N, C-alpha and C positions, 0 to 999 in steps of 0.2 A: 504493500499499499504506499502511495506517495505521501510523504510527510509535508505538513504545512510549512511554507517558508515565511520567516519574519526577518526583516532587515532592521538592524539597530544602527542609527547614525548620530553624529554630533560633532561639535568642534573638539579637537584633541584636548585631552586632560579635563574632559567634562563629565567623566564617570561612566563611559560606555563599558569599560571592562568590569567595573563593580556591578553595574546593572545586569550585564550578561551573566556574571557569576551568580547573582541572586536568582535569576531566571533559571539558570542551569541546575540550581538546587531543587527545582521542581521535578517530580518523578516522570512527567511526560514531556519535558522540555530539554532539548540538547543545545547548549551554547557551543559555538565554534570559535577557534582562534580567528584572529583578524586575517581576512584573505585579500582585501584591497582589489578584488577582481575587476570592478568597473573602473577604479581609479588607476590601476596598474596594468593588469593583463590586457584589457581592451584598449586602454590609451596608448600602450606601446605599439599596438597594431592598428592605430588610427580608427578604433572602434569598429573594426571589421568583425562580424560575428560568424560568418560562414566561410566555407572554402578551405578549411584546415585539413592537413593530413594528420593521421594518428600520431606520427612522430613529432609534428609541430606542436600538437597539444601537449604531448609529454614533455617536450623541451621547455614550453612556457610554464608548465607546472613546476618544473625544477628550477626555473630562473626567477619565479615570482613568489609572493607570500602564500600562494596556494600550497607550497611545500610544507607550511606549518601545520597543515591538516594531518600530516604524518601517515598518509595512506601508503601501503606497500607498493613497490614497483610493479609487481604482477597485477595488482588490482587497478592501478592507474592505467596500465597498458590495456587491460580488459575494458575499462570505462572509455578510454580513447577510441578503441575499435568499435564501440557501440554508439558513439556520439554523432554519427552521420555528418561528419565534418563541421559540426556546430560547436562553437565555444560555449554557447549558452547551455546546450544539453550536457556538454562535458562538465561545466561548472555545477549544474544542478545535480548531476549524478554523483559528483564528488561530495557535495554536501549530504546527499542522501546516504552515501556509503559511510561517511564519517559518523552520522547519527545512528547507524545500525549498531554501533558499539554500546549503545545505551538501551537496555531492555525497556519495553513499553513506551519508548519515545515516539511521539506523533507530531512534534513541532520542533522545527529547527530555527534557532536564533543566530543569525550571522551578524557579527558586529564589525563594522569597518567605519571609523569616524569619517573618512574622506568620501564615503558613499553619499554623504549629505549633498555633495556637489553633483551627484548623478541620479537624483531621485527620478528624473524623467526617464532615464534608461531602465531603472528598476521597474517602474510602472509599465514600461513598454514590453519588457521581456519576461516579467513575472507579474502579470495583471492580477493574479489571485493572491499575491503576497500582501502581508500587512507590514506597515512601516512604523517604527517607533523612533522618535528623536528625543535626545536628552539635552537640556539647556542648563548651563551653569553660569553663575555671575561672571561676566567677562573679566573683571578684575582678578578673580580667583583662577579662572581657566588660563588666562594669559600669563599670570604670575607663575603658575605651575609649569606651563609649557616652556617658557624661556629658560628654565632650570634643567630641562631634560638634556641628556647628552647627545641625542639625535636631532635636536631642533637647530635649524639654520636661520630662523627668522628673528629679527630684532623685536623688542616689545612693541615698537610703533607699527611695524609691518604686521605683527600678529594681531594688533588691535584693529587695523583696517581689514585684515582677512576675516576676523571674527564678525565684523559688521556686514561684510559681503555675504558670508554664509548665513547669517541671521536673516538678511533680506531675501536670500534664495529660499530659505525655509518657509518664509511667510507665504510663498506661492501655494504651499500645500497644507496649510494649517487645518483646513477643513477635511483633509483626507488621511491624516496621520495622527498618531497619539503622541502628544508632547509631555515629557516628564521634566520637572524641575529637579536638578540635582539636590538642592537644599531640602525639597519635600521628601525625596528618597532617603535622606539622612535623618531628618527630624520627624517624619511621619511615615516610617518605613512600611509598617503593616498596612496602613490605609492606601498608600501609593501602590504597593504590590497587589493589593486586592483589586484596585481599579484596573491595573494592568492585566491581571488574570481575567477579569471580566471582558476586557477588550480582546484578549487573545482567544478566549473561549474555553478556559479551564478553571477548575476550582482552586482557590488559594490554599497553599499548604504551609503550615507553621514553620517547617524546616527552612523555608526560603529566607526568613529573617536571620537565621543563624549562618547563612552563607556556607553551606556544606560543599558546594561545587566550585568554589573559587579557584582552587589550585589546579583545576583540570583544563582550563581554557587558555592558559598563558604559556607560550613556548618557553623553554629554558632560557633562551637568550634575552627574553624580556622580563624575567622575574625580578631583576634588580630594581627597576623603577616601577614595578607593578605589584610589589610585595603586599600592599594593603588590600589588594583585590580579593584575597582569600579570607579576610577578616569580616566580621559583622559590621554594618555601617556605624560610624561614630562621628561626632561633630568636631573633632580636633582640627580638621582641615578647613572648616568653613570660613574662619576669619584670619587665616595665616597671611593672606595677601596684604592685610593692614600693616604688617611689619616686614614683609618680604620685599615690597617695592616702595619706592620713594614717593613723597607727596607729589612731586612733579609728574611722576609716571601715573599716579592715580588721577591727577587732573587731566592728563592726556587721554586716558581711557574714558573718563567720564564725559569728556568733550566729544570724542570720536565715536563712542558707543552709547551715546546719550539715548538714542532711540530704543536700543535693545534693553537698556537698564529700566526705562520706563515701561516698556511693553511687558516685561516679565517681572515687574514689581520688585526691582532691586533699588534700595534707597540711595540717593545721591549724597555723598559725604562732603563735597566741596561746593563752592558757589559757582563752579565752572559750568558754562553753558556752550552749546555748539555755536560757532560763528559761521558766517558765509564762507569763509576760507576753509573751515573744518568740513562743512557740508560738501563743498566742492571737491576736496581731497577724497572724501568717501565715495562720491559719485564717479570720479575719475578712476579710482581703484576698481570699482565694480565694473566699469566699462572695459578696463584693461583685462580683468580676469575673464569676462565673457568673451572678449576677442581672442584670448588665449585658448579657450575651449573650442571655438570655431576653427582656429588654426590647427589644433590637434586633430580635429575631425577631418579636415579637408586638405591639409598640407602634410603628408606623411614624413617629409624630410625634417620637419621640426619636432616630431614626436618620437624619434628613435632614441 
């Protein structure tokens, strides 16, 4: 029986791993490691979905985050041979095979933060899938992001990227389930009950204890995702107040003013967006959208 697909998206360091871990603690839900399929696999191939040989599919499995699924070489070969030259079928079969390791699993939760940029592709290729987005206070998410060893963005660029993604998310707010990270931490049971209702399963008390957190994080990621296997706690909610300077807080509150107000995060300074600030945000959004079009139609720029 084909398992229900659910895609979990969000800005990096917004709690996607924690939420996937909590959902993975449900007896019928299997959370997967991050695959970045739409943001990595398809983008590398200029969003081509068909016309792959079995060997090409296998090669891209080994070169991308799909390999974190940890499926054996023989099974990947078998799946590639049955995928009818389709990357989408290949991807879906990989997720289904990964979830087979959990008895009674009927729902797959795939979490890749960057899939937030590709909700249109998810809806096109997986029309029956449900989508969950997690939102976190931009000051906290950005503060956490700039401290990670793999991040290459400055705080200012991260702030602009956050606002761009938040605006993209607004296109789909009537079609997806949005979770506030702060609600997940402070009202864990209520938030998970609401999510279970959306997904179509009964809430299980073991979800709050986060029994499945250690299963979805690859070994190479465990260093900076060590808290994902712990029950939710409020220690990280206000760390941004001491982790970043007043000047940085003012920058974020100016450039992410719209998102702060939309998701009910209090403004702590008297900073307000200026015409210059609004123009920068618009220019960044335009540039990012232009880059997406370039990736799709100019293969030489997406290799």
